[in-house]
C-alpha positions as CSV (number, residue, x, y, z in Angstrom):
1,M,-2.5,11.7,-16.3
2,N,-5.1,10.1,-14.1
3,P,-4.1,10.9,-10.4
4,L,-5.5,7.5,-9.3
5,F,-2.6,5.8,-11.1
6,A,0.9,5.8,-9.7
7,K,3.5,7.4,-12.0
8,L,6.2,4.7,-12.1
9,P,9.6,4.3,-13.7
10,P,10.2,1.5,-16.3
11,P,10.5,-2.0,-14.7
12,P,12.0,-3.7,-12.9
13,Y,10.6,-2.6,-9.5
14,Y,8.6,-4.3,-6.7
15,S,5.0,-4.2,-5.6
16,V,3.5,-4.9,-2.2
17,I,-0.1,-6.0,-2.7
18,F,-2.2,-5.6,0.4
19,S,-5.7,-7.1,0.1
20,S,-8.0,-6.7,3.1
21,Q,-11.5,-7.0,4.5
22,R,-12.3,-4.2,6.9
23,T,-14.1,-4.5,10.1
24,E,-17.3,-2.5,10.7
25,G,-16.9,1.3,11.5
26,D,-14.0,3.6,10.8
27,N,-12.3,3.4,14.2
28,D,-9.8,6.1,13.0
29,Y,-8.8,4.0,10.0
30,G,-9.1,6.8,7.4
31,Q,-6.8,9.1,9.3
32,M,-4.2,6.4,9.8
33,A,-4.4,5.3,6.2
34,D,-3.8,8.8,5.0
35,R,-0.8,9.1,7.4
36,M,0.7,5.8,6.1
37,V,0.6,7.1,2.5
38,E,2.2,10.3,3.6
39,L,4.9,8.4,5.7
40,A,5.6,5.9,2.9
41,S,6.1,8.6,0.4
42,E,9.0,9.9,2.6
43,Q,10.8,6.6,2.5
44,P,13.8,5.9,0.3
45,G,12.9,3.6,-2.5
46,Y,9.1,4.5,-2.5
47,L,7.7,4.8,-6.0
48,G,4.0,5.2,-5.6
49,V,0.7,3.7,-4.5
50,E,-2.7,2.8,-5.9
51,S,-5.7,1.9,-3.7
52,A,-9.4,1.0,-4.0
53,R,-12.0,-0.1,-1.5
54,G,-15.5,-1.3,-2.2
55,D,-18.7,-0.6,-0.2
56,D,-18.5,-4.1,1.1
57,G,-15.2,-3.3,2.9
58,F,-12.9,-5.3,0.6
59,G,-9.9,-3.3,-0.6
60,I,-6.6,-3.6,-2.4
61,T,-3.7,-1.3,-2.0
62,V,-0.6,-1.7,-4.1
63,S,2.6,0.1,-3.1
64,Y,5.6,0.2,-5.4
65,W,9.2,0.1,-4.4
66,S,12.6,0.2,-6.0
67,S,14.0,-2.8,-4.1
68,M,13.3,-5.6,-1.6
69,E,15.5,-3.6,0.9
70,A,13.3,-0.6,0.6
71,I,10.3,-2.8,1.3
72,A,12.0,-4.3,4.4
73,A,13.0,-0.8,5.6
74,W,9.3,0.4,5.2
75,K,8.0,-2.6,7.1
76,A,10.4,-1.7,10.0
77,V,9.4,2.0,10.4
78,A,8.2,2.4,13.9
79,E,5.0,4.3,13.1
80,H,4.2,1.8,10.4
81,R,4.6,-1.1,12.8
82,I,2.1,0.6,15.2
83,A,-0.3,0.9,12.3
84,Q,0.2,-2.8,11.4
85,E,-0.5,-3.9,15.0
86,T,-3.6,-1.7,15.2
87,G,-4.8,-3.1,11.9
88,K,-4.6,-6.6,13.3
89,A,-6.4,-5.7,16.4
90,R,-9.1,-3.2,15.1
91,W,-9.3,-2.6,11.4
92,Y,-9.0,-5.9,9.5
93,E,-11.1,-9.0,9.6
94,H,-8.8,-10.6,7.1
95,Y,-5.8,-9.5,5.1
96,E,-3.2,-10.9,2.8
97,V,0.2,-9.5,1.7
98,R,1.9,-10.5,-1.5
99,I,5.2,-9.1,-2.8
100,A,6.1,-9.3,-6.5
101,R,8.8,-8.1,-8.8
102,V,7.3,-6.2,-11.8
103,E,9.2,-7.3,-14.9
104,R,7.0,-5.7,-17.5
105,A,4.4,-2.9,-17.6
106,Y,2.3,-1.3,-20.2
107,A,-0.8,0.9,-20.4
108,K,-3.6,2.5,-22.4
109,R,-3.7,6.2,-21.7
110,P,-6.0,8.9,-23.1
């Protein structure tokens, strides 16, 4: 299996889609992004994550969760809240968050 794809259970589950345009420079972003993936993976209801960022600074990260309650609990984690505030102040020129319920999923695999 391709390690870039999250290994997910059959639907239904939820996705948090975070689209963002980065500011110039790293400003410790990489270290915090890695920490947030580590921290999220420890949260009840976390199912996985997929992320990509282009050379132009535009990126999309999709995290997958078992429930809306799990998403709300993740949003409230203190260390995650600090990352959110730092993101607003230093790392993101623009971002948008969308939350969706995944009803159906299919794939082509090698």
